[in-house]
N, C-alpha and C positions, 0 to 999 in steps of 0.2 A: 603741260602734262609731262612728268618725268618718265623716263624709260622704265625705271625699276623702283619698286617700293620694297624695302627691306622691313619685314615685320618681325620685330624681336618680341617674343612672347614667353610668359611664364614667371615664376617666382625667382627671387635672387638666390638661387641654390648655391650654397657654399661660397657666396660672394663672388661668383664668377661673372655676374652681370657687370661688375665694375670694370674689368678689363675689356670686355666686349664693347661697352659703350664708349670707353675712353679711346679705343682704337677707331671706332666709327667717327667720333667727334674730331679726331686728329687727321682724318682723311676724307673730308666732305667732297661731294661731287655734285654739280648742278643737275645732272641727269639721274640722281639717286635720291629718293625720299626715304626717310627712316621714321617708322612708327613703333613705339614701345607699348605693347599691351602688357602692362606691369601688374602682376598678380601679388597682392599683399602690400603692406605698408613699407617693408624694407625695399622691395623692388621699386616702389614709387619714389621713395626718398632718393635712392641711387639714381634713378632715371632723371629726376629733376636736378640733381647735383652735377651729373656728368653729361647730360644731353640737353642743354638749354635750347638748342636749335631744333630739337626733335619733338614730334607730337607724342605726348604721353597720355595713354588711356588707362586710368586707374581701374583695376578690377578687384573684386573682393577675394580674400583668402579662400582657397578651395576651388577656384575656377580652374577647370581642367584645360589641358593644352588645346583641345579641339575648339572649345568655346573662346579661348584667348586668340587663337588664330582667326576665327571668324570675326571677332570684334575688331581686330586690326585690319583685316581685309575690307571690312565695311567702310573704313575711313580712308582706304588707299586711293590714290589718284594715278599711280603708275600703270604703264601698259603691261608690265610683268610683276609678279609677286615672288618674293623669296622669303620663306618662313625660316627664321633662325631662333632656335631655343636659347633661353637665357644662360644655360650651362655651357653652351658651345661658343665657338669663336669664328672670326673672319680674318683671313690674312689681309694685310694692308693692300689696298687697291683692288680687292676681290669684287666689291660691288660695282666698281667702274668696269672691270673686265667683263662681268656678267652682263651689265647693261649694254656694253658695246657689242658683245656677241649676239645678244637678243635682238638688237636693232638690225642686224644683218639678215634675220630669219624671215621667211615668207609668212604670210598671214595665216596659213593653215598649220603652222607649227605651234603646238600647244604646250609642249614640255621641252625644257632644255636641261640635259643632264651634265654634270661636271664632276670633277674629281675632288677628293677630300683627303685630309690626313686625320689620324686618330691620336688622341691623347688619353692618358690615364692619370691616376693620382701621382705616379712617379715617373712618367715618361711624357714626351711631347713630340709632335711632328712625325709620328710613325706613318709611312706611306700605306695607302689602301691597296687593295688588289684590283681596283677598278681602272687604273691607268691604261693597261693594254687593251681593255675592252673599249674604252672611249677613243683611244687612238685608232682602233679598227673601224669605228663608225665614221671617221672623217668629219667633214664640216657641213655636209648636206643634211637636209631634213628628210626623214624617212618614214614610211609606213611602218608600224610596229612589227608587222609580219616579216618585213625585210631585214630587220635587225633584232629580232626577238632574242636570239642567242646572245646578243650583246646587252641590250637594254634590260632584260629581265634578270640578268646576272649582276647588274650593278647594285651595290649595297642599297637596300630599301630604306632610305632616309628621305624625309621631306627637305632636309637641309642641303642635300646634294642635287637638288633640281629646282628650277624656277618654272612657274606656271603662268601662262598668259592670262591676264585678268578676266577677259570675257569667258575663257574656258573655265576658270574657277567659279565665276558667277553662275554659269550654266549647270555646273555639277557640284556646287558646294554641299548640297544636301547628301550627296553620295560620298564626299571626301571628308566630311566633318565627323571624325571618329577619333577617340583617344588612341586607337591602335595605329601608330605612325607607320609601321611597315605596310599595313593594309592600305592606308591612304596613298603611300608611295607607289605601290603596285597598281592600285585602281586608277591613279592618274595616267599611267602608261596605257592601261587597257581602254580608257575612255578617250585618249588623245587621237586627233586626226593624224598628226605627224610628230615625230620625236627627233630632236637634234642633240648634238653632243659638243662639249667643250673639253678638250683634253688638257685641262689645267686645274690646279688645286684652287678652289674658291670657297672652301668650308673646312672648319676644324670640328670634328665630332669628339666630344669629351665623354668618355665612359666613366661613370662614377663607380667608386668602390662598391661591390655588392653588399658589403657590410653596412654601408650607409643608406641602403634602400630598404623598403619594407620587405618582410620575408616573402619568399615566393610560395604561392599556394598551388595546390594541384590544378585548379582552374587556369592559372597562369600558363602551365605547361600545355594544357589541352587547347588553349586559345590558338596556339601555333597551327594545329590541325584544322580548327574551325576557320581560321583565316584563309588557308589555301582552299578549303572546300568551297567557301563562298566565292572566291575568285575564280576557281575552276568551273563552278556552276555558271558563272557569268560568261566565260568563254565558250562553254558548251551550248548554252541557250542562244548565244549571239548569232549562231549560224542559221537559226530558224526564227528567232524572235527579236524584237527591237531591243535596244540597249536597256538595261534595268535601271530602276531607281532605288533609293535606299529607304528602308524602314528601320526604326530604332533597334539597336543591338540589345539582346537580352542581358548582356553584361556590359553596361555603359562605361564602366571604368577600365575594363580590360579587353573586351571582345571587339571584333570587327563589326562595322556596320553591315547589316543584312541587306542584300540586293535582291530585288524582285523584278520580273520582266514586264514592267508597265511604263517604261520610258520610250525614247525614240533615239535612233542613231543607226549607223551602218553596221553590218554584220562583221564579225571577226572570223577569218578562216581558221583552219585547225592548226596552222604552224605555231601560233601563239600559245594555243592550248597545250600542244606537245611539249614545248619548252617549259612552260609553267609547271606542267606535271613533273618533268624531270627535276626542276628546282624544288618542288614540294618534297618529293621522295628523298632527294639528297639532303635537304634541310632537316627533315624529320629523322633520318638515320643519323645524321651528324649530331643533332640535339640529343637523341637517345644515347649515343656513344659517349658524349662529352659532359652530359649533365647528370649530377648526382640526384637521384630520386629514390624515395622509399620504394620497396619492391611492389607494393600494391599500386602505387601511382605509376611506376614504370610499366607494369603490365597493362594498365588501362590506357596509358599513352600509346603503347605499342599496338593495342587492339584498335584504337581509333585510327591510328596511322595506317594500319593494315586495311581497314575497311575503306578508308579514303583512297588508298593505292589501288584497290580493286575496283571501286565504284567509278573512278575518274580515269582509269587507264585508257588511253586513246586506242581506237581499233587498229590492229596491226602493229602496235607499238612493240619494239624489241628491246629486251633488257640488254645492257652492256655485257661484254664477256668478262671473265675473270671473277675475282672476289666480289666486285661490286654487283655483278649479276646474281651471284649466290645470295648476297644480302637482300637484294630486292625480291628474289623468289621466296626466301624465308619470311620476309615481311608480308608479302601477299598471302602467304599461307597462315599468317598469324602464329608462326611457330616460335613463340617467345623462348621456350627452354632451349630449343636447338640453336636459336640465334645467339643466346648467351654462351653456349658451348662453342659455337663458331668464333665468337669474339675471343674467348679464352685461348682457343687453339691458335688463332692468328697472333695473339700477343706472345705466346710461347715461341711460335715460329720466327717472328720478327726478332725476338730477343736472341735466339740461337744464331740467326743469320748475321745479326749485328756483331755478336761475339766473334764469329768466324772472320768477318770483314775486318774488324778491329785488329785481330791477331795478325791477319795477313798484312795489313798496312803497317803494323808495328815491326814485323819482320823485314819488310821491304825498306821501310824507313831506317831501320837499324843498320841494314847492310849498306844503304846509300850513305848514311851518316858516317859509318866506319870508313868507307872508301874516301869520303871527303876529308875526314880528319887525318887520314893517312897521307893524303895528297898535300895537306897543309904543312906537313913536316918536310916536304921537298923545298929546295930553294926557289925563290921568286925568279921568274924568267923576265929579264928587263926588255926583251924584244917581243913581248906579246901584249896586245891591248884587246880587251873585251868590250864590245859595243852592243847596246840594246836601245830600243826606242818604243814608246807607246805599248808597254807590256808585251814586248817581243813580237811586234807586228812585222818588223823587217827593217830594211835600210831606209831611214827617214829622218827628217828634222835636223836639229843641231848635231846629233851624233854622226849623221851621214856626211854633213859638210866638214866636220872635223876629221873623219876618217879619210875623206878624199884629199884634204890638205896634208894629212899625215903621210899618205902614200907619196905625195909630191916632195915634202920636205924631209921626211925621215923614213925612207923606204925600208930600212933595216927592221922597223917595228911592224910586226905582222898583226893585222886586224882579224878578229874572230867575232862574228855576230851571233847573238842569241836570238833564235827565232822559233816560233811554234811550228809544229808539224804541218798545220794547215797552211801556213804562210811560206814555208820553205820553198815550194815550187815557184813562188813569185819573185824569188831573189834574183838579182842580176847574175849573169853567167860567171862562174868561177869564184863566187863569194864563199869564202870559208865560213862555216857556221856550225853551231851545235844546237841540239834540241834539249829543252829543259828536262832534267831528271835522268839524263843519260850519263854513262860513265865518263865520257870525255867532257861533258858539261861540267861535272864536278871537278875534274882534273884542271880544266882551263881556269875556272873561277877561283880555284884554290891557289894557282901558281902564277897567274898573270900579274904583271907589274901595274897595268892601268885598267881601271874599270870605269866605263863611260856610259851614262844613261840619262834620258830626259825624264824618267820617273825614278823610283827606287828599286834597287835589287831586293830579292826576297830576304826576309828576316834572318834565316840561318846563315847567310853569307858573312863570313868572318872578315873583319878589317885587319889585315896584316900590317905590322908597323912599317914595312918597307914597300907596301903597295899604295897606289894613288887612286882615290875615288874622285871622279869629276862629275858633278851634277850640272847638267846643261839647262834644265827646265824646258818647257815647251810653250811658253807664252808670257806675256806681260800681265800681271794680275790686276784685273778689275774686280773680280769676285774674291771673296775671302778664301784663304788657303791655310793649310797646316793647322797649327793650334788655334788660329783665329776662327776655325769652324766650330769650336766648342760651344759657342753661343747659338749655333744654327743647326739643331739636330736633324732637320729635314735634309740638310746638305751633307752632314757628317755621316749619317746612316750607320751608326754603330762603329765608327772608326776607333781603333785602339790607339789612343794618343800616346800612351807610353811606348808602344812598339814603334810608332812613327818617330818619336824622339830618338829611340835607339838607332833607327836607320839613318836619321839625320846626323847623328854623332859620328858616322863613318865618313861623311863628306870631308874631303880636303879642300876642294874648290867648288865655287858656285858661280856660274856664268850669268852676267846681267847685261841687259840692253839699255838701261837708263837708270838714273838716280832713284826714281820712284821704285823700280823693281828691287834695287839694292836694299833700300830701306824696308820694303815689305817682306823680302826674303829673310832679312835679319829679324824681323818681328814675328813672322809666321813660322820660321824654322830656327829657333834660338839655339845656336851651337857655335863652335869655334872655327868654322870653315873660313877660307879666304875668298872674298868676293873678287871675281875677275870682271872688272868694268870695261869689257872689250867689245860689246855688241853681241848680237846673236849670229852665230856662223851661218845659219840657214838663210839669213837676210842678205848675205854677201851678194847673192845672185841679182838682187835688185839694183846693184850698182855695176855689175860686171856683164850682165846680159846685153847682147847686141841687137840691132834691128833684125838681123837674120834669124837670131834665136827666137825672137818674138813672132816673126812671120811663120817660122816652122811650127811653133806651138799652135798658133791659130789655124794653120793648115791641118794639123793633126785633129783638131777639134771640129773642123769644118766650118769655121767662121769666115764669111766672105770679107775681103779686105775693106770694103766700104761700109760694113755694118758696125753698129755700136754693140759691144758686148758688156753685159752687166753680170757680175758675179754675185749671186745671192747665197750667202753662207751663214746661216743662223747657228747659234750654239745650242747645247742641250739645256733642259731645265731639270733640276733635281726633283721637281714635283710632277714630272711627266714620265710615264713609263716608255713611251716611244715617240717617234717624231711624226706629227702631222703638220705639213707646211702651214704656217700662220697666215699665209697669203693665198688668195684665190689666183693661182698662177695662170689659169686660162684667161681670166678677165684681165689680169695685169698684162700678159703678153699681147692681148688684143689691143689694149689701150696704148701700149708702147709702139705698136706699128710693126710693119714688115721689115724695117731696117734695123731692128734691135733684137739681139739674141740674149736669152736668159741662160746663164750657166748656173744650175741649181746643185748645191753641194750640201748633203745632209751631214751632221756631225758624226765623227768616227765612232762615237759611243753606240751608234745605232747600226753598225755594220751588219748585225744579224737580223735586222728587220727588213721587210719588203721595201723596195724602192718607193720613195715618196711620189714618184711620177707615175700615177696610175692611169687607167684606161681613158679618162676624159682628155688626157693630154696627147693621145696617140697621134692625132692629126697634126698638132703643132710640132711634135717631135719629128715627124716625117718632113716637115718644111724646114727643119733646122732652127726654128725660133726658140725652142726650149731644148736644152741639152742636159741630161742628168750626168753630172760629173762627181757623184758621191763616191765612186770607187776609183777615181782618177788620182794617181800620184805621180810626181809630187804636187802638193797644193801650190807651191811657188810658181809652177807653170801656169796655173789658172789665174793667179794674180797678174802675172806678166801679160796674159792674153786679154785681160779685162780693161775696158775703158773706165769703169767705175765699180765700186763695191757697195752692195747693200747688205748690211748685217744688223744684228741686234746688240748682243753683249759679248760676241766672240772676240778672242784675243787676236784674230786675224786682222782686225782694224789697225792694231799697233804695227804689225808687219807691213801691211799694205800702204800705210802712211809714208813709208820710205820712198815709194814710187811717186809721191806728190800728185796723186790722181784723186778725183772726187770720191768721197765716202758719204753715204747716206745711212743714217741710223733709223731702223724701224723698231720702235720701242712701245709696242702695244700693251705690254704687261710689266713695265718698269717697276711699279710699286710692289707687285707680287714678287718679282725676281729679287729686288733689293731686300725685301723683308724675309724671304725664305733662304736666300743664299748668302746675303751680306755682301757689301761692296766696299772698296777702299776710297772711292771718290764718286761724286755725283756726275754721271755721264751726261745728264740732261743739261747741266750748266757748263760742262766742259767737253762738248762733243767735237768730233773731227770734221764735222760738216753739218748739213741740214738734218733735222730730226723730224720724223713722221710718227704720229701716235696712232694713225689709222691707215688702212690701205688707200683710202681716198686721198689723204694727205700725201702719201708716198707717190701715188700716181701723178698727182699734180706737180710734185717736185721733179719727177723724171720726165714729164711731158712738157715742161717749161724750161727756162734757163736756170731755174733755181738750183739744180743739182751741181752746177759749176759756176754760180754767180759770185759776186764780190764777197758777200757774207760767208758763203761756203768756203771760199779761198782763204779768207781771214781766219776762220775757225780752224781750218786744216793746218795753217802755218803755225798757230799757237800749239796745236796738238803735236805737230812734228818736233817743235822745239823741246817739248817736254818728254816725248816718248821715243824719239829716234835719236837720242843723244849720242850713243856710241856706235850706231850702225853706219858704217861707211864703206863696206866692201872688203875689209881686211880683218874681220873678227876672227875667222878660222885661223888665219896666219898667226895672230897674236896668241891665241889659245895654244896652238901647237908649239910655238917657240917657247912659251913660258912653261907649260906643263910637261911636254915631252922632250924638249931640247934643253930645258933648264936655263934659258936665257934670263938675264936680269930685266926688271921692269923698264929701266931706262933705255935698254937696247931695242925694245919693241917698237914697231911702227906706231907713231902717235895717231890719235883719232883726228881725222880731218874735220874741221869745223863745218857745221851744217850748211852755211852759205857757200862753201867752196865745193860741195859735193855735186855730182852730176848723176841723177838716177838714170836707169835704163829708159830708152825712148818710149814714148806712148805709142799705142797701136796706130794712131792717126799719123804719127811721124814716120812710121815704117811702111805705110800703105803705098 
């Protein structure tokens, strides 16, 4: 019995079925079954040509989506069902990811929600707004009332949720309706428990409205009917059993009608209150954004008004501000006054926008004038501007270069660019400027050296006698620069022409290995000189002493006899926030009392809550799990750790310098590879053991596999390729070449890998 049955259903709309089936055929998985409920001759021909290993159910032209879904589900043998419309898509590896997540869930979880991307006729891979909601839900299975504000605000698609097969069979007559949003909501209302997966596992394709049948007035009214039926269900459920379905009066557009003759547990009022707010918000948004003839608009408004009054929960309070006024006018069915309120709001917004625009223009003009004036002054050869990670502070390669500069060229004064929020965290006596200030413009206009591990802003002018040094902040596994053009989910609207203009300002690009040198030249095509010297931030991995390592572990509270494992996953472009992909409580229990987990969330998620939430409180008190997401520098954490567990983070390339065990946890490799793009296959060239599931990871870490002969051999090959130039003297080479102008031949040569001595391991320092 497979874990998941993917039911592809519908006609071959605009030939989109071709790509969907080709993708599924290219990434088969033994735990995933695919059934194609093909409507019409074209869909059937396509299915037979592209899916010889899939079960094809031929259905006649005109079979609606609900009937096609039911036909496919009737032949399914999987424990879970995922309904995929023929016009939509699935990222590579998505079925496997859903199947593995579903296998983790308890038997009372009926619905699994996951994220999706949107595509239109001229765009692809647009992120949904569901990511933060799904991240908030975590990985446990919840009663709907406990996560109603999350689950009921997830886009109502059947494609972004999987249903447990017995659940579908028990409620098929209630969920079989052509109104997909109704079925999506009803599944949540009928479920015992709901779980979430904070990853993209579906691509929803929105067809051009001009290619669809004309919208009728009844189509607009169906929105109100849908919510009325669902709200009646939640109202009746506190005193009556769960309802069953009777046929819809509008079988092609309307929702299935529910009556109170079924059985099931009651729904408390929390779900009803949230669904009520969703209804009112959706109706008002539709009314504001949809062009309707005036008679249709009046009737839609009247029906929405009646629904808002009829289903308003007792004691329900309207929100404050304009939204509250809109709701009050709706409940009064004050159509004319609502239209006047809309017009007044539009006029007010336009006036405020004009004032803001003018204010910004004046401020920008003054700042630009001052910057341009500063550009006329001579370049100061004794000033170097440093920045790292979008002005977060003293960190990474720029920090290592600045420290070595103070040692070798003290006459050159370093000035750091840092945000107002991070300025209080700077080391004492660090000279710094805040972006947008007068001195910021003066310093950037006149400094001889500008050093960054990302790019300086577009308006910064490259003066002929100034030097721009790009240090980067990692070895590229994922696609970078112009190579992201093929991956819109990763590029997210990046202006590639502006990017190229910034690249053209680089004089030097620092590289840690030949792979990086080649990829930087490919991803950032320009005339910069590659400095194949190693990453300065990695020097510490060869210069740190046993005392240094003991001091770091003491600061972190790691007992000398304990094994410390650093868990440092990267971010996903298809996730809005970070939910740990591991059950850290279970993992810590399995690893035992003598192992400490250092958990570090990616710096992109600095603004989100700590990933270590309340279930881990007891373990944190014992020191077995330490949240080091805010700890800097990360090099300290690497020095303190006996081993590294990561997924696709560039920290693996840096940590390899220490010649300590690395384990890759790659539960979503196919999805990551297809959405972000990669430069090499990490699965075939890993730095150590690879785990595709938490169970595999646990087995590796609780046996000798994490540091056995196979792991050591893989790490040695990885180090030869990616630690090529790192030997502890990278910062010195950069300073001597760029700031002191020494010839290449006069620089310290790179020490061969076999002659280097990394910092001692924690066990050697105990």
